[in-house]
GUPADO-910530 format. One record per residue: residue number from 0; x, y, z of N, C-alpha, C in turn. Coordinates in steps of 0.2 Angstrom, whole numbers, padded with zeros to 4 digits. Layout:
<sites>
seq  n_x  n_y  n_z  ca_x  ca_y  ca_z  c_x  c_y  c_z
NUM  X  Y  Z  X  Y  Z  X  Y  Z
...
</sites>
This chain:
<sites>
seq  n_x  n_y  n_z  ca_x  ca_y  ca_z  c_x  c_y  c_z
0  0006  0809  -0011  0005  0801  -0012  -0001  0799  -0007
1  -0002  0803  -0002  -0008  0801  0003  -0009  0807  0007
2  -0016  0809  0009  -0017  0814  0013  -0015  0814  0020
3  -0016  0808  0023  -0014  0807  0030  -0011  0800  0030
4  -0005  0800  0032  -0001  0793  0034  0000  0793  0041
5  -0002  0787  0044  -0002  0786  0051  0000  0779  0052
6  0006  0778  0055  0009  0771  0057  0009  0770  0064
7  0009  0775  0068  0011  0774  0076  0006  0778  0080
8  0004  0783  0078  0000  0787  0083  -0007  0786  0083
9  -0011  0790  0088  -0018  0789  0089  -0021  0795  0086
10  -0026  0795  0081  -0029  0801  0078  -0036  0800  0079
11  -0040  0805  0082  -0047  0806  0082  -0049  0812  0078
12  -0053  0810  0073  -0055  0815  0068  -0062  0816  0067
13  -0065  0822  0066  -0072  0823  0064  -0072  0829  0059
14  -0076  0828  0054  -0077  0833  0049  -0071  0834  0045
15  -0068  0828  0043  -0062  0828  0038  -0065  0829  0031
16  -0062  0833  0027  -0064  0834  0020  -0057  0833  0016
17  -0058  0828  0011  -0052  0826  0007  -0054  0827  0000
18  -0050  0831  -0004  -0051  0832  -0011  -0045  0831  -0015
19  -0044  0826  -0020  -0038  0825  -0023  -0038  0819  -0027
20  -0033  0816  -0029  -0032  0810  -0033  -0027  0805  -0029
21  -0027  0805  -0023  -0023  0801  -0019  -0027  0798  -0013
22  -0025  0792  -0010  -0029  0790  -0005  -0030  0795  0001
23  -0035  0795  0005  -0036  0799  0010  -0032  0797  0016
24  -0032  0791  0018  -0029  0789  0024  -0026  0782  0023
25  -0019  0781  0025  -0016  0775  0026  -0014  0774  0033
26  -0016  0769  0036  -0014  0768  0043  -0012  0761  0044
27  -0010  0759  0050  -0008  0752  0052  -0003  0752  0057
28  0000  0746  0058  0005  0746  0063  0002  0747  0070
29  0005  0751  0074  0003  0752  0081  -0003  0758  0081
30  -0004  0760  0075  -0008  0766  0075  -0016  0765  0076
31  -0019  0770  0078  -0027  0770  0078  -0030  0776  0075
32  -0035  0775  0071  -0038  0780  0068  -0046  0780  0069
33  -0049  0785  0072  -0056  0785  0073  -0058  0791  0069
34  -0063  0790  0064  -0065  0795  0059  -0073  0795  0059
35  -0076  0801  0060  -0083  0801  0060  -0085  0808  0056
36  -0091  0807  0053  -0094  0813  0050  -0090  0817  0045
37  -0087  0813  0040  -0082  0815  0036  -0084  0814  0028
38  -0080  0817  0024  -0082  0817  0017  -0075  0816  0013
39  -0075  0811  0009  -0069  0809  0006  -0070  0808  -0002
40  -0068  0813  -0006  -0070  0812  -0013  -0063  0814  -0017
41  -0063  0810  -0022  -0057  0810  -0027  -0060  0814  -0033
42  -0055  0819  -0036  -0057  0823  -0041  -0057  0819  -0048
43  -0054  0813  -0048  -0053  0808  -0053  -0053  0801  -0051
44  -0055  0796  -0055  -0055  0789  -0052  -0048  0787  -0049
45  -0049  0784  -0044  -0043  0782  -0040  -0043  0774  -0039
46  -0038  0771  -0042  -0039  0763  -0041  -0037  0760  -0035
47  -0037  0764  -0029  -0036  0762  -0023  -0041  0764  -0018
48  -0041  0761  -0012  -0046  0763  -0007  -0045  0770  -0004
49  -0050  0773  -0002  -0050  0779  0001  -0046  0778  0008
50  -0047  0773  0011  -0044  0772  0018  -0041  0765  0018
51  -0035  0764  0019  -0031  0757  0019  -0029  0757  0026
52  -0031  0751  0029  -0028  0749  0036  -0024  0743  0036
53  -0018  0743  0037  -0013  0738  0036  -0011  0735  0043
54  -0009  0729  0043  -0006  0725  0049  -0010  0726  0055
55  -0016  0725  0054  -0021  0724  0060  -0021  0731  0064
56  -0020  0736  0061  -0021  0743  0064  -0028  0744  0067
57  -0029  0748  0072  -0035  0749  0074  -0039  0755  0070
58  -0045  0753  0068  -0048  0758  0064  -0056  0758  0065
59  -0059  0764  0066  -0066  0764  0067  -0068  0770  0062
60  -0073  0769  0058  -0076  0774  0054  -0084  0774  0054
61  -0086  0780  0055  -0094  0781  0055  -0096  0787  0052
62  -0102  0787  0049  -0105  0792  0045  -0101  0796  0041
63  -0098  0792  0036  -0093  0795  0031  -0094  0793  0024
64  -0094  0798  0020  -0096  0798  0013  -0090  0797  0009
65  -0089  0792  0004  -0083  0791  0000  -0086  0791  -0007
66  -0082  0794  -0012  -0084  0794  -0019  -0077  0795  -0023
67  -0077  0791  -0029  -0071  0792  -0033  -0066  0787  -0032
68  -0066  0783  -0027  -0061  0778  -0025  -0063  0771  -0027
69  -0059  0767  -0028  -0060  0760  -0030  -0065  0757  -0024
70  -0064  0758  -0018  -0068  0756  -0013  -0067  0761  -0007
71  -0071  0761  -0002  -0071  0765  0004  -0065  0763  0008
72  -0065  0757  0010  -0060  0754  0015  -0057  0748  0013
73  -0051  0747  0014  -0047  0740  0013  -0044  0739  0020
74  -0046  0734  0023  -0043  0733  0030  -0042  0725  0031
75  -0036  0723  0030  -0034  0716  0032  -0039  0711  0029
76  -0040  0712  0023  -0045  0707  0020  -0052  0709  0020
77  -0054  0714  0023  -0061  0717  0023  -0061  0723  0018
78  -0066  0722  0014  -0067  0728  0009  -0074  0731  0009
79  -0074  0737  0010  -0080  0741  0010  -0081  0745  0004
80  -0087  0744  0001  -0088  0748  -0006  -0089  0756  -0004
81  -0087  0760  -0009  -0088  0767  -0009  -0096  0768  -0008
82  -0097  0775  -0006  -0104  0777  -0004  -0104  0779  0003
83  -0109  0778  0006  -0110  0780  0013  -0108  0774  0018
84  -0103  0776  0022  -0100  0771  0027  -0104  0773  0034
85  -0109  0769  0036  -0113  0771  0042  -0109  0769  0048
86  -0105  0763  0048  -0101  0761  0054  -0097  0755  0052
87  -0090  0756  0053  -0086  0751  0051  -0081  0750  0057
88  -0079  0744  0059  -0075  0743  0065  -0070  0737  0062
89  -0063  0739  0062  -0059  0734  0060  -0057  0728  0065
90  -0058  0730  0071  -0056  0725  0076  -0063  0722  0079
91  -0062  0719  0085  -0068  0715  0089  -0071  0720  0094
92  -0077  0721  0094  -0081  0724  0099  -0081  0720  0105
93  -0081  0722  0111  -0082  0718  0117  -0087  0721  0122
94  -0090  0717  0126  -0095  0719  0131  -0096  0714  0136
95  -0096  0716  0142  -0097  0711  0147  -0105  0710  0149
96  -0109  0714  0146  -0116  0713  0147  -0120  0713  0141
97  -0117  0711  0135  -0121  0709  0129  -0124  0715  0126
98  -0120  0721  0127  -0123  0727  0123  -0121  0727  0116
99  -0125  0731  0112  -0124  0731  0105  -0117  0733  0103
100  -0114  0730  0098  -0107  0732  0096  -0107  0738  0091
101  -0110  0744  0094  -0110  0750  0091  -0109  0756  0096
102  -0106  0761  0093  -0105  0767  0098  -0112  0770  0100
103  -0112  0774  0105  -0118  0777  0107  -0121  0782  0102
104  -0117  0785  0098  -0119  0790  0093  -0123  0796  0096
105  -0120  0798  0102  -0124  0804  0105  -0124  0810  0101
106  -0129  0814  0101  -0129  0820  0097  -0123  0825  0099
107  -0120  0828  0094  -0114  0832  0094  -0116  0839  0093
108  -0113  0843  0097  -0113  0851  0096  -0106  0854  0096
109  -0105  0859  0092  -0099  0863  0092  -0099  0868  0097
110  -0093  0869  0100  -0092  0874  0105  -0094  0881  0103
111  -0097  0886  0107  -0098  0893  0105  -0091  0896  0104
112  -0091  0901  0100  -0084  0904  0098  -0086  0912  0098
113  -0082  0915  0101  -0082  0923  0100  -0075  0925  0097
114  -0075  0927  0091  -0068  0929  0088  -0065  0935  0093
115  -0059  0935  0094  -0055  0939  0098  -0056  0947  0095
116  -0057  0947  0089  -0058  0954  0086  -0065  0956  0086
117  -0070  0952  0089  -0077  0954  0089  -0078  0961  0093
118  -0080  0966  0089  -0081  0973  0092  -0086  0973  0097
119  -0091  0968  0097  -0096  0969  0101  -0094  0967  0108
120  -0088  0964  0109  -0086  0963  0116  -0082  0969  0119
121  -0085  0971  0125  -0081  0976  0128  -0076  0973  0133
122  -0069  0975  0132  -0064  0972  0135  -0061  0976  0141
123  -0059  0973  0146  -0055  0976  0152  -0049  0972  0153
124  -0044  0976  0155  -0037  0973  0157  -0038  0973  0165
125  -0037  0967  0168  -0038  0966  0175  -0033  0971  0179
126  -0027  0972  0176  -0022  0976  0179  -0024  0983  0180
127  -0029  0985  0176  -0031  0992  0176  -0035  0993  0183
128  -0037  0988  0186  -0040  0989  0192  -0036  0987  0199
129  -0030  0986  0198  -0025  0984  0203  -0024  0990  0207
130  -0024  0989  0214  -0021  0994  0219  -0015  0991  0222
131  -0011  0996  0224  -0004  0994  0227  -0004  0996  0234
132  0000  0992  0238  0002  0994  0245  0009  0995  0245
133  0011  1001  0247  0018  1003  0248  0022  1002  0241
134  0018  1003  0236  0021  1003  0229  0022  0996  0227
135  0019  0991  0230  0019  0984  0228  0012  0981  0227
136  0011  0977  0223  0005  0974  0222  0002  0970  0228
137  -0004  0971  0229  -0007  0968  0235  -0006  0960  0235
138  -0006  0957  0240  -0004  0950  0240  -0010  0946  0238
139  -0016  0949  0239  -0023  0945  0237  -0026  0949  0231
140  -0027  0945  0225  -0029  0948  0219  -0037  0948  0219
141  -0040  0946  0224  -0048  0945  0224  -0051  0951  0223
142  -0049  0957  0226  -0053  0963  0225  -0052  0966  0218
143  -0046  0965  0216  -0044  0967  0209  -0048  0964  0204
144  -0049  0957  0204  -0052  0953  0199  -0060  0955  0200
145  -0062  0955  0206  -0070  0957  0207  -0071  0964  0204
146  -0067  0969  0205  -0068  0975  0202  -0068  0975  0194
147  -0064  0971  0191  -0064  0970  0184  -0070  0967  0182
148  -0072  0962  0186  -0079  0958  0184  -0085  0963  0185
149  -0084  0967  0190  -0090  0972  0191  -0090  0978  0187
150  -0085  0979  0182  -0085  0985  0178  -0090  0985  0173
151  -0093  0980  0171  -0098  0979  0166  -0095  0977  0160
152  -0088  0975  0160  -0085  0973  0154  -0087  0966  0152
153  -0088  0964  0146  -0090  0957  0144  -0084  0953  0143
154  -0078  0955  0142  -0072  0951  0142  -0067  0954  0146
155  -0063  0950  0150  -0058  0952  0155  -0052  0948  0153
156  -0046  0951  0152  -0040  0948  0150  -0035  0949  0156
157  -0031  0943  0157  -0026  0943  0162  -0019  0943  0159
158  -0015  0948  0159  -0008  0948  0156  -0004  0944  0160
159  0001  0941  0157  0006  0937  0161  0008  0941  0167
160  0009  0937  0173  0010  0940  0179  0016  0936  0182
161  0021  0940  0185  0027  0936  0188  0024  0932  0194
162  0028  0927  0196  0027  0923  0201  0022  0918  0200
163  0017  0918  0205  0012  0912  0204  0005  0915  0201
164  0005  0919  0197  -0001  0922  0194  -0005  0926  0199
165  -0011  0925  0198  -0016  0930  0202  -0019  0926  0208
166  -0015  0926  0213  -0017  0922  0219  -0023  0926  0223
167  -0028  0922  0225  -0034  0924  0228  -0035  0920  0235
168  -0039  0924  0239  -0040  0920  0246  -0047  0919  0247
169  -0052  0920  0242  -0059  0918  0243  -0062  0917  0236
170  -0068  0914  0236  -0071  0912  0230  -0074  0918  0227
171  -0073  0918  0220  -0075  0924  0216  -0081  0921  0211
172  -0087  0924  0211  -0092  0923  0207  -0091  0926  0200
173  -0093  0922  0195  -0093  0925  0188  -0099  0928  0186
174  -0099  0935  0185  -0106  0938  0184  -0109  0936  0177
175  -0115  0938  0177  -0119  0935  0171  -0117  0939  0165
176  -0115  0945  0165  -0113  0949  0159  -0106  0947  0156
177  -0102  0943  0160  -0095  0942  0158  -0095  0936  0153
178  -0093  0937  0147  -0093  0932  0142  -0086  0929  0141
179  -0081  0932  0143  -0074  0929  0140  -0069  0931  0146
180  -0066  0926  0148  -0060  0926  0152  -0054  0924  0148
181  -0049  0928  0147  -0044  0927  0142  -0037  0927  0146
182  -0033  0922  0146  -0027  0922  0150  -0021  0923  0145
183  -0016  0925  0147  -0010  0926  0143  -0004  0923  0146
184  -0004  0916  0146  0001  0912  0149  0001  0913  0157
185  -0005  0913  0160  -0005  0914  0167  -0011  0911  0170
186  -0012  0911  0176  -0017  0908  0180  -0020  0912  0186
187  -0026  0910  0188  -0029  0912  0194  -0027  0906  0199
188  -0024  0908  0205  -0022  0903  0210  -0025  0904  0216
189  -0024  0899  0221  -0027  0900  0228  -0021  0901  0233
190  -0022  0906  0237  -0017  0907  0242  -0017  0902  0247
191  -0011  0901  0250  -0010  0895  0255  -0016  0896  0261
192  -0019  0891  0262  -0024  0890  0268  -0031  0891  0265
193  -0032  0893  0259  -0039  0894  0256  -0040  0888  0252
194  -0045  0884  0254  -0047  0877  0250  -0054  0877  0247
195  -0057  0883  0247  -0064  0883  0244  -0063  0883  0236
196  -0069  0884  0233  -0069  0884  0225  -0065  0891  0224
197  -0061  0891  0218  -0058  0897  0216  -0063  0901  0213
198  -0067  0899  0208  -0072  0902  0204  -0078  0899  0205
199  -0084  0902  0204  -0091  0899  0204  -0095  0902  0199
200  -0098  0898  0195  -0102  0900  0189  -0109  0898  0192
201  -0112  0903  0195  -0119  0902  0199  -0125  0905  0196
202  -0123  0911  0192  -0129  0915  0189  -0131  0912  0183
203  -0138  0913  0181  -0140  0911  0175  -0138  0916  0170
204  -0138  0915  0163  -0136  0919  0158  -0138  0916  0151
205  -0140  0920  0147  -0142  0918  0140  -0136  0916  0136
206  -0130  0919  0137  -0124  0918  0133  -0119  0914  0137
207  -0115  0910  0134  -0110  0906  0137  -0105  0910  0140
208  -0101  0907  0145  -0095  0910  0147  -0089  0906  0145
209  -0084  0909  0142  -0078  0906  0139  -0072  0907  0143
210  -0068  0902  0145  -0062  0903  0148  -0057  0900  0142
211  -0052  0905  0141  -0047  0903  0135  -0040  0904  0138
212  -0036  0900  0137  -0029  0900  0139  -0028  0903  0146
213  -0032  0901  0150  -0032  0904  0157  -0032  0897  0162
214  -0027  0896  0165  -0027  0891  0170  -0030  0893  0177
215  -0034  0889  0180  -0037  0890  0186  -0035  0885  0191
216  -0031  0887  0196  -0029  0882  0201  -0035  0881  0206
217  -0036  0875  0208  -0041  0873  0213  -0047  0872  0208
218  -0053  0873  0211  -0060  0871  0208  -0064  0877  0205
219  -0066  0875  0199  -0072  0879  0196  -0078  0876  0198
220  -0083  0878  0202  -0089  0875  0203  -0095  0878  0199
221  -0098  0874  0196  -0103  0876  0191  -0110  0874  0194
222  -0114  0879  0196  -0121  0878  0198  -0126  0881  0194
223  -0125  0886  0191  -0129  0890  0187  -0131  0887  0180
224  -0136  0889  0176  -0138  0886  0170  -0134  0889  0164
225  -0129  0893  0165  -0125  0896  0159  -0121  0890  0156
226  -0120  0890  0150  -0115  0886  0146  -0108  0888  0148
227  -0104  0884  0149  -0097  0885  0151  -0092  0882  0145
228  -0087  0886  0143  -0083  0883  0138  -0075  0884  0141
229  -0072  0879  0140  -0065  0879  0142  -0060  0877  0136
230  -0056  0882  0134  -0052  0881  0128  -0045  0882  0129
231  -0040  0877  0127  -0033  0878  0128  -0031  0880  0135
232  -0033  0876  0140  -0032  0877  0147  -0039  0876  0151
233  -0039  0878  0157  -0045  0877  0161  -0043  0876  0168
234  -0048  0873  0172  -0047  0872  0179  -0043  0866  0181
235  -0040  0866  0187  -0037  0860  0189  -0043  0855  0190
236  -0048  0857  0193  -0054  0853  0194  -0060  0857  0192
237  -0064  0854  0188  -0071  0857  0186  -0076  0852  0190
238  -0081  0856  0194  -0086  0852  0197  -0093  0855  0195
239  -0096  0851  0191  -0103  0852  0189  -0108  0850  0195
240  -0113  0853  0196  -0118  0851  0200  -0124  0850  0196
241  -0129  0845  0199  -0135  0843  0196  -0139  0850  0194
242  -0141  0850  0187  -0145  0855  0184  -0140  0861  0182
243  -0134  0860  0182  -0129  0865  0179  -0130  0865  0172
244  -0127  0871  0169  -0127  0871  0162  -0123  0867  0158
245  -0123  0866  0152  -0119  0862  0148  -0112  0864  0147
246  -0107  0860  0145  -0100  0861  0145  -0097  0859  0139
247  -0092  0863  0137  -0088  0862  0131  -0081  0862  0133
248  -0077  0857  0132  -0070  0856  0134  -0066  0855  0127
249  -0061  0860  0126  -0056  0859  0120  -0049  0860  0122
250  -0045  0854  0122  -0038  0855  0123  -0037  0857  0130
251  -0039  0853  0135  -0039  0855  0142  -0036  0849  0146
252  -0033  0851  0152  -0029  0846  0156  -0033  0844  0162
253  -0038  0848  0164  -0040  0847  0171  -0044  0841  0172
254  -0046  0840  0179  -0050  0834  0181  -0058  0836  0181
255  -0062  0833  0177  -0069  0835  0176  -0074  0831  0179
256  -0079  0834  0183  -0084  0830  0186  -0091  0833  0183
257  -0094  0829  0179  -0100  0831  0176  -0106  0828  0180
258  -0112  0831  0181  -0117  0829  0185  -0124  0828  0181
259  -0128  0825  0185  -0135  0824  0182  -0138  0830  0179
260  -0141  0829  0173  -0144  0834  0169  -0140  0838  0164
261  -0133  0837  0165  -0128  0841  0161  -0127  0837  0154
262  -0125  0841  0149  -0122  0838  0143  -0115  0841  0142
263  -0111  0837  0140  -0104  0839  0139  -0101  0836  0133
264  -0097  0841  0129  -0093  0839  0123  -0086  0840  0124
265  -0082  0835  0124  -0075  0836  0125  -0071  0834  0118
266  -0066  0838  0117  -0061  0837  0111  -0054  0838  0114
267  -0050  0832  0114  -0044  0832  0116  -0043  0834  0123
268  -0046  0830  0128  -0045  0831  0135  -0039  0827  0137
269  -0035  0830  0142  -0028  0827  0144  -0027  0827  0151
270  -0031  0824  0155  -0030  0824  0162  -0025  0819  0164
271  -0021  0821  0169  -0015  0816  0172  -0015  0817  0179
272  -0016  0812  0183  -0016  0813  0190  -0013  0806  0194
273  -0009  0807  0199  -0007  0802  0203  -0012  0800  0208
274  -0017  0804  0210  -0020  0803  0216  -0028  0802  0215
275  -0031  0806  0210  -0038  0806  0210  -0041  0803  0203
276  -0047  0801  0203  -0050  0799  0197  -0050  0805  0192
277  -0048  0804  0186  -0047  0809  0181  -0053  0812  0177
278  -0058  0807  0176  -0065  0809  0173  -0070  0806  0177
279  -0075  0809  0180  -0081  0807  0183  -0087  0809  0180
280  -0091  0805  0177  -0098  0806  0174  -0103  0803  0179
281  -0106  0808  0183  -0111  0805  0187  -0118  0807  0185
282  -0121  0804  0179  -0127  0805  0177  -0128  0809  0171
283  -0123  0812  0168  -0123  0816  0163  -0122  0813  0156
284  -0123  0816  0150  -0122  0814  0144  -0115  0817  0142
285  -0110  0813  0140  -0103  0816  0139  -0101  0812  0133
286  -0099  0817  0128  -0096  0814  0122  -0089  0817  0121
287  -0084  0813  0120  -0077  0815  0119  -0074  0812  0113
288  -0071  0817  0109  -0067  0815  0103  -0059  0816  0105
289  -0056  0811  0107  -0049  0811  0109  -0048  0812  0116
290  -0045  0807  0120  -0045  0807  0127  -0038  0804  0129
291  -0034  0808  0132  -0027  0805  0135  -0027  0806  0142
292  -0025  0800  0145  -0024  0800  0153  -0018  0796  0155
293  -0015  0798  0160  -0009  0794  0163  -0010  0793  0170
294  -0005  0788  0173  -0004  0787  0180  -0009  0782  0182
295  -0007  0779  0188  -0011  0773  0190  -0017  0775  0195
296  -0022  0777  0192  -0028  0779  0196  -0034  0776  0192
297  -0040  0776  0195  -0046  0776  0190  -0046  0781  0185
298  -0045  0780  0179  -0045  0785  0174  -0052  0788  0173
299  -0057  0783  0173  -0064  0785  0171  -0069  0782  0176
300  -0074  0786  0178  -0079  0783  0182  -0086  0785  0178
301  -0090  0781  0176  -0096  0782  0173  -0102  0779  0177
302  -0106  0784  0180  -0110  0781  0186  -0118  0784  0185
303  -0122  0780  0188  -0129  0782  0189  -0133  0785  0183
304  -0133  0781  0178  -0137  0783  0172  -0133  0787  0168
305  -0127  0788  0169  -0123  0792  0164  -0122  0789  0157
306  -0121  0793  0152  -0120  0790  0146  -0113  0793  0143
307  -0108  0789  0142  -0102  0791  0140  -0099  0788  0133
308  -0097  0793  0129  -0095  0790  0122  -0088  0793  0121
309  -0083  0789  0121  -0076  0791  0120  -0074  0788  0113
310  -0072  0793  0108  -0070  0791  0102  -0063  0792  0101
311  -0059  0787  0102  -0052  0787  0102  -0048  0790  0108
312  -0043  0787  0110  -0039  0790  0115  -0033  0785  0117
313  -0029  0788  0121  -0022  0784  0123  -0022  0785  0131
314  -0023  0779  0134  -0023  0779  0141  -0018  0774  0144
315  -0013  0776  0148  -0008  0772  0151  -0006  0774  0158
316  -0004  0769  0162  -0002  0771  0169  0004  0774  0170
317  0009  0773  0166  0016  0776  0168  0019  0773  0174
318  0016  0774  0180  0018  0771  0186  0015  0764  0188
319  0018  0761  0193  0015  0755  0195  0008  0755  0197
320  0004  0750  0195  -0003  0749  0197  -0003  0744  0202
321  -0006  0746  0208  -0006  0741  0214  -0013  0737  0214
322  -0012  0731  0215  -0018  0727  0216  -0022  0726  0210
323  -0029  0726  0211  -0033  0725  0205  -0037  0731  0204
324  -0034  0737  0205  -0037  0744  0203  -0039  0744  0196
325  -0045  0745  0194  -0047  0745  0187  -0046  0752  0184
326  -0045  0752  0177  -0043  0758  0174  -0050  0762  0173
327  -0055  0758  0171  -0062  0761  0170  -0067  0758  0174
328  -0071  0762  0177  -0077  0759  0181  -0083  0762  0178
329  -0088  0757  0177  -0094  0758  0174  -0100  0755  0179
330  -0104  0760  0182  -0109  0757  0187  -0116  0760  0185
331  -0120  0755  0183  -0127  0756  0181  -0127  0762  0177
332  -0123  0762  0171  -0123  0767  0166  -0121  0764  0160
333  -0121  0769  0155  -0121  0767  0148  -0114  0770  0145
334  -0110  0766  0141  -0104  0768  0138  -0102  0765  0132
335  -0098  0768  0128  -0095  0765  0122  -0088  0769  0122
336  -0083  0765  0122  -0076  0768  0122  -0071  0765  0117
337  -0067  0769  0113  -0062  0766  0109  -0056  0770  0111
338  -0050  0766  0112  -0044  0769  0114  -0038  0763  0114
339  -0032  0765  0114  -0026  0761  0115  -0023  0762  0121
340  -0019  0758  0124  -0015  0759  0129  -0007  0757  0128
341  -0003  0759  0132  0004  0757  0132  0007  0757  0139
342  0009  0751  0141  0010  0751  0148  0017  0753  0150
343  0022  0754  0146  0029  0756  0147  0031  0752  0153
344  0030  0746  0153  0032  0741  0159  0027  0741  0164
345  0022  0745  0165  0017  0745  0170  0010  0744  0166
346  0005  0741  0169  -0001  0740  0166  -0006  0738  0171
347  -0012  0740  0169  -0018  0737  0173  -0020  0730  0172
348  -0021  0726  0177  -0024  0720  0176  -0031  0720  0174
349  -0035  0725  0177  -0042  0725  0176  -0043  0732  0172
350  -0045  0731  0166  -0047  0737  0162  -0054  0740  0163
351  -0059  0736  0163  -0065  0738  0165  -0068  0734  0170
352  -0071  0738  0175  -0075  0735  0181  -0082  0737  0180
353  -0086  0733  0178  -0093  0735  0175  -0098  0732  0180
354  -0102  0736  0183  -0108  0734  0187  -0114  0736  0184
355  -0119  0731  0184  -0126  0733  0181  -0130  0729  0186
356  -0135  0732  0189  -0140  0729  0193  -0137  0725  0199
357  -0132  0727  0202  -0129  0724  0208  -0124  0719  0206
358  -0123  0717  0200  -0118  0712  0198  -0112  0715  0195
359  -0106  0713  0196  -0100  0716  0194  -0096  0711  0190
360  -0094  0713  0184  -0089  0709  0180  -0083  0713  0178
361  -0078  0709  0177  -0071  0713  0175  -0069  0710  0168
362  -0067  0715  0164  -0063  0714  0158  -0056  0715  0159
363  -0052  0710  0158  -0045  0710  0160  -0040  0711  0154
364  -0034  0713  0155  -0030  0714  0149  -0028  0709  0145
365  -0028  0702  0147  -0027  0697  0143  -0033  0695  0139
366  -0038  0698  0140  -0044  0697  0135  -0044  0702  0129
367  -0039  0707  0129  -0039  0712  0124  -0034  0710  0119
368  -0035  0713  0113  -0030  0712  0107  -0023  0716  0109
369  -0018  0713  0108  -0011  0716  0109  -0008  0717  0102
370  -0005  0723  0101  -0001  0725  0095  0006  0728  0098
371  0011  0724  0097  0017  0727  0100  0017  0728  0108
372  0018  0734  0110  0018  0736  0117  0010  0738  0119
373  0006  0738  0114  -0001  0741  0115  -0006  0736  0116
374  -0011  0738  0120  -0017  0734  0120  -0022  0739  0116
375  -0026  0736  0112  -0031  0739  0108  -0038  0738  0110
376  -0041  0743  0112  -0048  0743  0114  -0052  0745  0108
377  -0054  0741  0103  -0057  0743  0097  -0063  0746  0098
378  -0067  0743  0103  -0074  0746  0105  -0076  0742  0111
379  -0077  0745  0117  -0080  0742  0122  -0087  0746  0124
380  -0092  0742  0125  -0099  0744  0126  -0102  0741  0132
381  -0106  0745  0135  -0110  0743  0141  -0117  0747  0141
382  -0122  0743  0142  -0129  0746  0144  -0132  0742  0149
383  -0136  0745  0153  -0140  0741  0158  -0145  0736  0154
384  -0145  0730  0157  -0149  0725  0154  -0156  0727  0153
385  -0159  0726  0147  -0166  0728  0146  -0166  0735  0143
386  -0161  0739  0142  -0161  0745  0140  -0162  0745  0132
387  -0167  0749  0129  -0168  0749  0122  -0161  0751  0119
388  -0159  0746  0114  -0152  0747  0111  -0152  0754  0107
389  -0158  0757  0105  -0157  0763  0101  -0159  0769  0105
390  -0160  0768  0112  -0161  0774  0116  -0156  0779  0115
391  -0158  0785  0114  -0154  0791  0114  -0149  0792  0108
392  -0150  0787  0103  -0146  0788  0097  -0149  0793  0092
393  -0145  0796  0088  -0147  0801  0083  -0152  0798  0078
</sites>
């Protein structure tokens, strides 16, 4: 009857291809759909819209081709003809500084991928380098991991390890030839008393380094120009430094700090912290498709010329929000964000605290659309006054 039916949840979709003789998407109610770079075609004429949005549901569509349907979008009295949908927003865009009511449309790149069966990767099992003391594994895994890294292997895998994973007591550098760190339901951790970076990506390298299904407790510090990829897991804290290589994040929970000169692409990022800001962009270009965060902290800080684009998300505090703590801070930077919230009895009074040129303005919850228990941020935009509205767009 329909390819995708969504009445409640938040969907962020890119590169959707639909072929058939039924509607592509029916959404509405409390739901939110963000759809970009997609192709919806019917094999025979369909007398319905490709996308129907009911009951003031939240819907954003960009750069999507529709053919074979009666129309592209039907949304609470708004009708968009078939053809190319360059940009459609069902709800109201908001800005405290008069920024254009469009997303930033930052350039998008796909994360590098090395198939696990790629015979060009020389693999090593970290346990093959383990030494024992009195028949027991040594308490500090640093020597073992460094030996595996120094073996010349391009891929190192970490089998499941009893206890607290692979505990280390000093910072380990990722060598330039190492392309893949693969975890098997395990992590690299820090011994008690060690508070430095757990891993450091400092060397240059033509090929990216990929972390997959490997937790890293503590910080990964990124200073070198290599591209880093975090997939299905990642660091507790990622700390990029100015001039570090670009970053791809897919299905990760950590707290990411991007720095000037970097470009980052995130897909389904899910940081949750009671104490620290969950995402900090200090001067980088950051594109995110699907962002979820919880608890009563600054969830996002976008600073110092940073450009941040969030296409769909679910942000809510869970716990009590004290005072006028803002959910999102934007300071002398550019952003466009689409997301929903659900307070569960707790909510932020200030959703956006936006400073441009020394002046600060707040966007409060009562200024946002409400649908059931949710607030809908259909699209919030901010750019420094006087900035070219098309700067940086594709």
